[in-house]
C-alpha positions as CSV (number, residue, x, y, z in Angstrom):
1,M,55.3,74.1,21.6
2,N,55.6,72.6,25.0
3,F,57.1,69.2,25.9
4,F,53.7,67.6,26.3
5,N,52.4,68.7,22.8
6,T,55.7,67.6,21.3
7,K,55.3,64.1,22.7
8,I,51.7,63.9,21.4
9,L,52.9,65.0,17.9
10,L,55.7,62.4,18.0
11,F,53.3,59.7,19.1
12,I,50.9,60.4,16.2
13,T,53.8,60.5,13.8
14,L,55.1,57.1,14.9
15,I,51.6,55.6,14.6
16,A,51.3,56.9,11.0
17,F,54.6,55.5,10.0
18,S,53.9,52.2,11.8
19,C,50.9,51.6,9.5
20,S,51.8,49.5,6.5
21,E,51.1,50.8,3.0
22,S,48.3,48.2,2.6
23,E,46.6,49.3,5.8
24,L,46.7,53.0,4.8
25,T,45.4,52.1,1.3
26,D,42.6,50.1,2.9
27,K,41.6,53.0,5.1
28,L,41.5,55.4,2.1
29,L,39.4,53.1,-0.1
30,A,35.7,53.6,-0.2
31,K,33.4,50.6,0.2
32,A,32.4,48.8,-3.1
33,S,28.8,49.2,-4.1
34,G,26.3,47.5,-6.3
35,N,23.4,45.1,-6.4
36,P,23.9,41.3,-5.8
37,G,24.9,39.5,-8.9
38,E,26.0,42.6,-10.9
39,L,29.1,42.2,-13.1
40,F,30.7,45.0,-15.1
41,V,32.8,44.0,-18.2
42,V,35.4,46.5,-19.6
43,M,36.7,45.6,-23.0
44,D,37.0,47.1,-26.5
45,S,33.6,47.4,-28.2
46,M,34.7,45.6,-31.4
47,Q,35.9,42.7,-29.3
48,W,32.7,42.7,-27.2
49,H,30.8,42.0,-30.5
50,S,33.3,39.5,-31.8
51,E,33.9,35.8,-31.1
52,L,36.0,36.8,-28.0
53,G,33.0,38.7,-26.7
54,K,30.8,35.7,-27.4
55,A,33.1,33.5,-25.4
56,V,33.1,35.9,-22.5
57,K,29.3,36.1,-22.5
58,N,29.0,32.3,-22.5
59,A,31.1,32.2,-19.4
60,I,29.3,34.9,-17.4
61,I,25.7,35.1,-18.8
62,S,25.0,31.4,-18.8
63,S,22.0,30.3,-16.8
64,V,22.1,29.0,-13.2
65,P,21.3,25.3,-13.3
66,G,18.3,23.8,-11.6
67,L,15.9,26.8,-11.8
68,P,12.4,26.5,-13.3
69,N,13.0,29.6,-15.5
70,E,16.3,30.8,-17.0
71,E,18.2,33.2,-14.8
72,P,21.8,34.2,-15.6
73,Y,24.5,33.9,-13.0
74,F,25.1,37.6,-13.3
75,R,23.4,40.7,-14.5
76,V,26.1,41.9,-16.9
77,H,26.8,45.6,-17.7
78,Y,29.1,46.3,-20.7
79,I,31.4,49.4,-20.2
80,E,33.3,50.9,-23.1
81,P,36.9,51.3,-21.7
82,T,37.2,55.1,-22.3
83,K,34.0,55.6,-20.2
84,F,35.3,53.6,-17.2
85,N,35.3,56.4,-14.7
86,S,35.7,57.0,-10.9
87,V,32.0,56.1,-10.3
88,L,32.3,52.8,-12.0
89,E,35.5,52.1,-10.2
90,R,33.5,51.5,-7.0
91,V,31.4,48.6,-8.2
92,T,31.8,45.2,-6.6
93,N,32.7,43.0,-9.6
94,I,34.8,44.1,-12.6
95,L,36.1,42.0,-15.5
96,F,38.8,43.5,-17.8
97,V,39.5,41.9,-21.1
98,A,42.5,43.0,-23.3
99,T,44.7,41.7,-26.1
100,L,48.0,43.1,-27.5
101,D,46.7,43.1,-31.1
102,S,43.8,45.6,-30.4
103,K,44.8,49.0,-31.8
104,T,41.6,50.9,-30.9
105,K,41.4,53.6,-28.2
106,G,39.2,51.3,-26.1
107,G,41.7,48.4,-26.6
108,V,44.6,50.6,-25.5
109,A,42.7,52.0,-22.5
110,V,41.8,48.6,-21.1
111,R,45.2,47.2,-21.8
112,N,46.7,49.9,-19.7
113,K,44.8,48.6,-16.8
114,I,46.9,45.4,-17.0
115,T,50.1,46.9,-18.6
116,K,51.5,45.8,-21.9
117,N,54.7,44.6,-20.3
118,Y,52.9,42.1,-18.0
119,I,51.1,40.6,-21.0
120,Q,54.4,40.2,-22.9
121,E,56.3,38.8,-19.9
122,H,53.7,36.2,-19.0
123,P,52.8,34.4,-22.2
124,D,51.9,31.3,-20.1
125,K,49.2,33.2,-18.3
126,F,45.9,34.6,-19.5
127,M,44.2,35.4,-16.2
128,I,45.0,37.3,-13.0
129,S,42.7,38.3,-10.1
130,Q,42.9,41.0,-7.5
131,S,40.8,42.3,-4.6
132,D,40.1,45.8,-3.4
133,V,41.7,47.5,-6.4
134,Y,39.6,50.6,-6.4
135,A,37.2,49.9,-3.5
136,K,37.0,47.7,-0.4
137,G,35.1,44.4,-0.9
138,Q,35.8,44.5,-4.7
139,S,36.7,41.6,-6.9
140,V,38.6,42.2,-10.2
141,L,39.5,39.7,-12.9
142,Y,41.8,40.4,-15.8
143,L,41.7,38.3,-19.0
144,F,44.5,39.0,-21.4
145,G,46.4,37.5,-24.4
146,A,48.7,38.3,-27.3
147,T,45.9,37.9,-29.9
148,Q,42.1,37.9,-29.9
149,E,42.1,34.4,-31.3
150,E,44.3,33.0,-28.6
151,L,42.3,34.6,-25.8
152,T,39.0,33.4,-27.3
153,V,40.3,29.8,-27.0
154,Q,41.5,30.3,-23.5
155,V,38.2,31.9,-22.3
156,A,36.2,29.1,-24.0
157,E,38.2,26.4,-22.3
158,N,38.0,28.1,-18.8
159,E,34.4,29.2,-18.7
160,S,33.7,27.6,-15.3
161,T,36.9,29.1,-13.7
162,I,35.9,32.6,-14.8
163,R,32.3,32.1,-13.6
164,N,33.4,30.5,-10.3
165,F,35.7,33.4,-9.5
166,F,32.8,35.9,-9.4
167,N,30.3,33.4,-8.0
168,S,32.7,32.7,-5.1
169,A,33.1,36.4,-4.5
170,E,29.3,36.9,-4.5
171,K,28.9,34.0,-1.9
172,Q,31.6,35.5,0.3
173,R,29.9,38.9,0.3
174,L,26.6,37.2,1.0
175,E,28.1,35.2,3.9
176,N,29.4,38.4,5.4
177,D,26.0,40.1,5.1
178,L,24.1,37.0,6.4
179,Y,26.1,36.8,9.6
180,K,26.7,40.5,10.1
181,T,23.6,40.5,12.4
182,R,23.0,38.1,15.2
183,E,23.2,34.4,14.4
184,K,20.9,31.8,15.8
185,L,23.5,30.5,18.2
186,G,21.0,28.4,20.0
187,I,20.2,26.5,16.8
188,N,23.9,26.2,16.0
189,K,24.6,24.6,19.4
190,M,21.5,22.3,19.2
191,L,22.6,20.9,15.8
192,L,26.0,20.1,17.2
193,S,24.9,18.6,20.6
194,T,21.8,16.7,19.3
195,H,22.6,15.8,15.7
196,G,26.4,15.8,15.6
197,F,27.1,18.5,13.0
198,H,27.4,22.2,12.9
199,M,25.9,24.8,10.6
200,R,25.7,28.6,10.9
201,I,22.1,29.6,10.9
202,P,21.5,33.3,10.3
203,N,18.9,35.5,11.9
204,G,15.4,35.2,10.5
205,Y,15.3,31.4,10.5
206,R,13.5,29.2,13.0
207,I,13.1,25.5,13.8
208,E,10.1,24.0,12.0
209,E,10.6,20.4,13.1
210,N,13.3,18.7,15.2
211,V,13.2,14.9,15.7
212,P,15.9,12.2,15.8
213,G,17.7,12.1,12.4
214,F,15.9,15.1,10.9
215,V,15.7,18.9,11.2
216,W,13.7,21.4,9.2
217,I,14.8,25.0,9.5
218,R,12.7,27.7,7.9
219,S,12.6,31.4,7.1
220,P,9.0,32.0,6.1
221,G,9.6,35.4,4.7
222,T,8.5,38.9,5.8
223,A,6.2,41.6,4.5
224,N,9.1,43.0,2.5
225,E,10.4,39.6,1.3
226,S,7.7,37.0,0.8
227,I,10.2,34.3,-0.3
228,D,9.9,31.2,1.8
229,K,13.4,29.6,2.3
230,N,13.8,26.2,3.8
231,I,16.6,23.9,5.0
232,L,16.2,20.1,5.5
233,L,18.9,18.1,7.3
234,S,19.1,14.4,7.7
235,Y,21.7,11.7,8.2
236,K,22.2,7.9,8.3
237,P,25.0,5.3,8.5
238,Y,27.2,5.1,5.5
239,T,27.0,1.7,3.9
240,S,28.4,1.8,0.4
241,E,29.5,4.1,-2.5
242,T,26.1,3.7,-4.1
243,S,24.7,6.1,-1.6
244,F,26.2,8.8,-3.8
245,N,24.5,7.7,-7.0
246,K,22.2,10.3,-8.4
247,G,19.2,8.0,-8.2
248,E,19.9,7.1,-4.6
249,I,20.1,10.7,-3.6
250,I,16.9,11.6,-5.3
251,A,15.2,8.6,-3.7
252,W,16.5,9.7,-0.3
253,R,15.2,13.2,-0.9
254,N,11.8,11.9,-1.9
255,K,11.5,9.8,1.2
256,I,12.4,12.7,3.4
257,T,10.0,15.1,1.8
258,K,7.1,12.6,1.5
259,D,7.3,11.8,5.2
260,K,8.0,15.3,6.5
261,V,7.1,18.1,4.0
262,F,3.4,18.8,3.3
263,E,1.7,21.7,1.6
264,N,-1.4,20.6,3.4
265,P,-0.9,18.2,6.3
266,E,-4.6,17.2,6.1
267,N,-4.1,16.0,2.6
268,L,-1.6,13.2,2.5
269,D,-1.5,13.4,-1.3
270,S,0.0,16.8,-1.2
271,Y,3.6,15.8,-0.3
272,M,6.6,17.2,-2.0
273,E,8.6,15.2,-4.6
274,T,11.5,15.8,-7.0
275,D,10.6,16.7,-10.6
276,T,13.0,14.9,-12.9
277,I,11.1,15.6,-16.1
278,N,10.6,19.3,-16.6
279,V,14.1,20.4,-15.6
280,P,17.1,18.2,-15.8
281,V,18.7,17.3,-12.4
282,E,22.3,18.7,-12.2
283,Y,24.7,16.3,-10.5
284,K,28.4,16.8,-9.7
285,S,31.1,16.1,-7.1
286,V,32.1,18.9,-4.7
287,K,33.7,19.6,-1.3
288,I,31.7,20.8,1.6
289,G,33.8,21.9,4.6
290,G,36.7,19.8,3.1
291,N,34.5,16.6,3.0
292,F,33.7,14.7,-0.1
293,A,30.1,15.4,-1.3
294,K,27.7,15.2,-4.2
295,E,25.6,18.1,-5.3
296,I,22.3,17.9,-7.0
297,R,20.2,20.8,-8.3
298,G,16.7,20.7,-9.7
299,I,13.1,21.5,-9.0
300,W,10.5,20.1,-6.7
301,K,6.7,19.9,-7.0
302,T,3.8,18.9,-4.8
303,H,2.3,15.6,-5.8
304,S,-1.3,16.9,-6.1
305,L,-1.0,20.6,-6.0
306,G,0.3,23.0,-8.7
307,I,3.2,24.6,-6.9
308,G,6.9,23.9,-7.1
309,G,10.3,25.6,-7.0
310,P,14.1,25.0,-7.1
311,Y,16.3,23.1,-4.6
312,I,19.9,22.5,-4.0
313,S,21.1,19.4,-2.1
314,Y,24.3,17.9,-0.9
315,V,25.1,14.4,0.4
316,V,28.2,14.7,2.6
317,L,30.5,11.9,3.8
318,D,31.8,12.0,7.4
319,K,34.5,9.4,7.6
320,D,35.0,9.8,11.4
321,S,31.4,8.9,12.3
322,E,30.9,6.7,9.3
323,Q,27.7,8.6,8.4
324,I,26.4,10.5,5.4
325,F,24.5,13.7,5.8
326,Y,21.8,15.1,3.6
327,L,21.7,18.9,3.3
328,D,18.9,20.5,1.3
329,G,17.7,24.0,0.6
330,F,14.5,24.8,-1.2
331,I,12.4,27.9,-1.8
332,V,8.8,28.7,-2.4
333,S,8.5,32.0,-4.4
334,P,5.9,31.8,-7.2
335,G,6.5,34.4,-9.9
336,K,9.7,35.8,-8.3
337,P,13.3,35.6,-9.3
338,K,15.0,32.7,-7.5
339,R,18.8,33.0,-8.2
340,E,19.7,35.0,-5.1
341,S,17.6,33.0,-2.7
342,I,19.2,29.8,-3.9
343,R,22.6,31.4,-3.6
344,Q,21.8,32.3,0.0
345,L,20.8,28.7,0.8
346,E,23.9,27.4,-0.9
347,T,26.0,29.8,1.2
348,I,24.3,28.6,4.5
349,L,24.7,24.9,3.5
350,S,28.4,25.4,2.8
351,T,29.0,26.3,6.5
352,F,28.3,22.6,7.3
353,R,31.0,21.0,9.5
354,T,31.1,17.6,11.2
355,K,31.4,17.3,15.0
356,S,35.0,16.0,14.7
357,Q,35.9,19.1,12.6
358,I,34.5,21.4,15.2
359,E,36.3,19.6,18.0
360,A,39.6,19.7,16.1
361,S,39.1,23.4,15.5
362,E,38.4,24.2,19.1
363,K,41.4,22.1,20.2
364,K,43.6,24.0,17.9
365,V,42.4,27.4,19.2
366,S,42.9,26.3,22.9
367,N,46.5,25.2,22.1
């Protein structure tokens, strides 16, 4: 071997050793696969059909609020632990459930995924999460306890935490997919310069209306996806805490949609309004871009026409400008599942940032 080849070999060897173990592992992992909203549960079959299984199902199969028809948060697949193979290891979302008192083959198999020692040494815990365990882009949650009874109580008391773990993972994947292709940077810049806030608008959306204090952004659908997705944005000075009352938010939404959103512009009676009778309006406090906000979910209808659908709205406080912003996403998709479309709109709305936040971020980068 000549001197030149020796140098090349040494260079390659140094590169290999300079890679961290995590980097090498990441390169070796295949990409996780699966359909949006899929969740695979691995636990002993007897426990799956017990009170523990019932508690797990309540956490992950409960219905998404604010939809006209019941749609669960996730499409759940139960896997008997001894049948959890290399193919199933590549799915995007996995939930392992194990207890020390399970003596069946399935119970032992799933417990080995967590290790008996970890369960014994961490009696104060019942949940751990990991990413990219078997595949890149994968989210794994382990629920464990000394006894089935103890874990049943823990799961029942932490339903939202369990559900939100996988829901957040789904939204992160969706965000990655949404912005993988070209963003509407022109719209992004216009929102900031004209209206004083920023939002990442993915490809496929267009400006439907843009006037002082109001913007309507729309993705009317394609031949392959006939779901009409819409985003309404408005703002006004913040005057009092009552602006965050549920009734005030609904009234603000109704004013916006009555003035701006028509099914038939020639028929002034066909305006959109919020339906507070057929589906309960969900209302809670959240954070949007670190800002205090109220979230409402429900369904809308047209005043004189027989169509409607779900919406999700946020009222966000911007202390710096002393304004409140109204963010709304609604869809038109008669006869079609609506969960993933609402999840997409929720993901887009969550990219909202105030002008002061953007300026602070840019200043930090420049420094």
